[in-house]
Residue, then its C-alpha position, 0 to 999 in steps of 0.5 A: m779097411t776092407s777088401d772093398s775099400v782103399r785109402e786115398l790121401v786127402f787135402l783137408r786144409s793148409g798144412r793138414l792131410a789125412w788118409r781117407e777110405r773110399a770104395a775100391p775102384r773097378p773098370d766101369e767101362p770096357g776101356d778102363a784100367v785100374v792101377r796101383p801107384f807105387l811111386a807118387g811125386r808131389c807136383d810143384g803146384d801142390t805146395l801152394p795150398i799146402h804151405r799157405p792158407v790161400s783158399r779164402a784169400l783167392q776167393a776174396g781176390m776173385a770177388l774183387g777182380l784181383v785174381d783171375p776167375v779161371v782159378a775157380a774153374i780149375c780149383g773150385k769157387v773156393p779154390f783148394q777148399g778141402p777135403f779133396p783127393i790130392g796128387h797127380e804124378c805117379v808110376a803105377e802097376v796095372v792090376a785090372v783092365g776092362s774088356g775093351v783094353r787091348r794094348i795095356r796088360i795086367g802087371q805092366t809098370v806105367v806112367v799115368p799122365w796128370a790130365v785125362s784125355c781120350g786120344t781120339c778127339p781133334r785136340c788130342l790128335a793135335g797134341l793138346t791132350s790136356k785140353c781133351a774135348t771128350t773128357t773136359r767138362g770145364t777148364l781141365a779134366a785132371f787127377g788131384f785138383g778137386p771136383a772142379s776138374g772132374p771126378w778122377g780122384g788123386m794119385v796118392t791112393d791104393r787104387i785108381r781108375v784110369p779111363h781110355a787106358d790104351h791111350m792114357l797109360v804109357p809103359v815104362p821102358d824095360g831097364v828104366p828105374p821107375l824112380r827115375v821117371a817118378a815125375a814124368s806125369d807132370n813136372l818132368a814132362d813140363a820141363w821137357r816142353t820148355v827146352v827140348p823142342p826149342l833146342a831142336r829148332r835152334e842148335g847150340a842155343k843159350v838157355l836161361i832158367l829162373g828157378g825157385g817157384a816151380k822148383s823141380i821143373g826149373l831143375y829138370a829143365a836145366g838138366l834136359a837143356v845140358a843133355h840136349g846140347a845147349a851151348t850155355v845153360h845158366y840156372l838162377d835160384d837163391a836156394p844153394g841146394r837147388r843150385q848144387i843140383a843144377e850144377s850136378f847136371g852141368a849147368a852154371a848156377r848163381p843166385l837169382s838176385g844176381p844180374v842177367r849178363s846177356p840175352y838168351d835164345i831160350v828162357v824158362e820162367a820158373t819163379s812163378r812171379a810176375p816180376g820174374l816173368r818180366r825179367a825173363l822176357t827182358a832177357t830173351a834174345p831177338g827171335g827167342v822163346c820164353t816159356a812160363v811154367g808157373y801160376y800167375l793168378a793176378t789179373g794185373t800181370r804185366v808183360p813188356l809187349m812193346r819190347m817183345y814186339a821189337t825183339d820178335t820174342t815168343l812167350r809160351v804160357g799154358v798147361s803142359h800136354a804130358r801124354a803127348t810128350l811122354p813117348d819121346l821123353l821116356e825113350f830119351v831117358h831109356r836111351t841116355g840114362f838121364p838121371a832125373e832122380r837127382v832132383i828128388t830131395l825127399l824120398a818118403d815111405w808111402d804110409d807117411a804120406p799125410t806128414a811127408y806131403c807137407a814137407r818143405t822140400t824141393k821134390l818129394v816122392l812117396a814110395r812103396d814096393p810094387l806087387p810081386f807080379a809087376l813086370 
């Protein structure tokens, strides 16, 4: 590798990733920055193509009308077809800025949101930063999803260019260990939106989390719900290790196969399965809110609409708007010392990314040392 090139982690096919070289990025526009990721979390969703050969099956499912065609708009006509740069959670240090960057400076430690946004369009101003009207040419503008979601590359790389840097890059507060917010780009922010705003509107609510699919999101949600004063937090998951993590946050944990004993004001559906979604909605109390954070790829996902009508239940499904959430999330972590790092089940060396990223573990984080000038 030369000074004019960098490494990036590339998904080739199920179970196989590799380092590849590409041209070193530069601030092409005045508002750009170039950052060096030194922590990279593996999103729960990345395990779908890594652990299962799903590309051709999803393509066939779309052709037969069994898989929603929006999957192609996000992940390509042959979904998750390699090679493409992977990874969309990182904490990074700023190594270069364009002439128009005013707020961000070289040496700062920052969180890079998973979706690319401008910060000034009506959608961004409304908090819909993952549906930015400026950067989105199709369904999403995002790092690490492949060319259908834009030319942005992945975050497991030596350098990455970030547009609209003054808006996109969110500094990590002084005193917050970067490892604590390694998943703030996506999974930790996703969990935040499932429990924190609903708890602010309903003090002392009962919270239920069905885990096991979106593995780390469910655990972050359990911890955040306890930390924000939920009267009850029940976490259901068939994995004993994850139940232990949930209990370390103060949640009551039991197997997913067990009964749901009472209705809950706030429900988080993180099984990523249609039966889990129906179960979550059935467990939601009158006037309650259920947030589904998983992928529901099939066109025939059924929801109990009449029951929802009768109980005045709100179902929230959609991408997370991490950039809009990050200031409140990082301030909370800074103020309280919320130990989000407890969810990490494998901390691996950066150079081992091609093998480590394939590990069957709940939350992987790749790590390397920051450069000496990092603040």
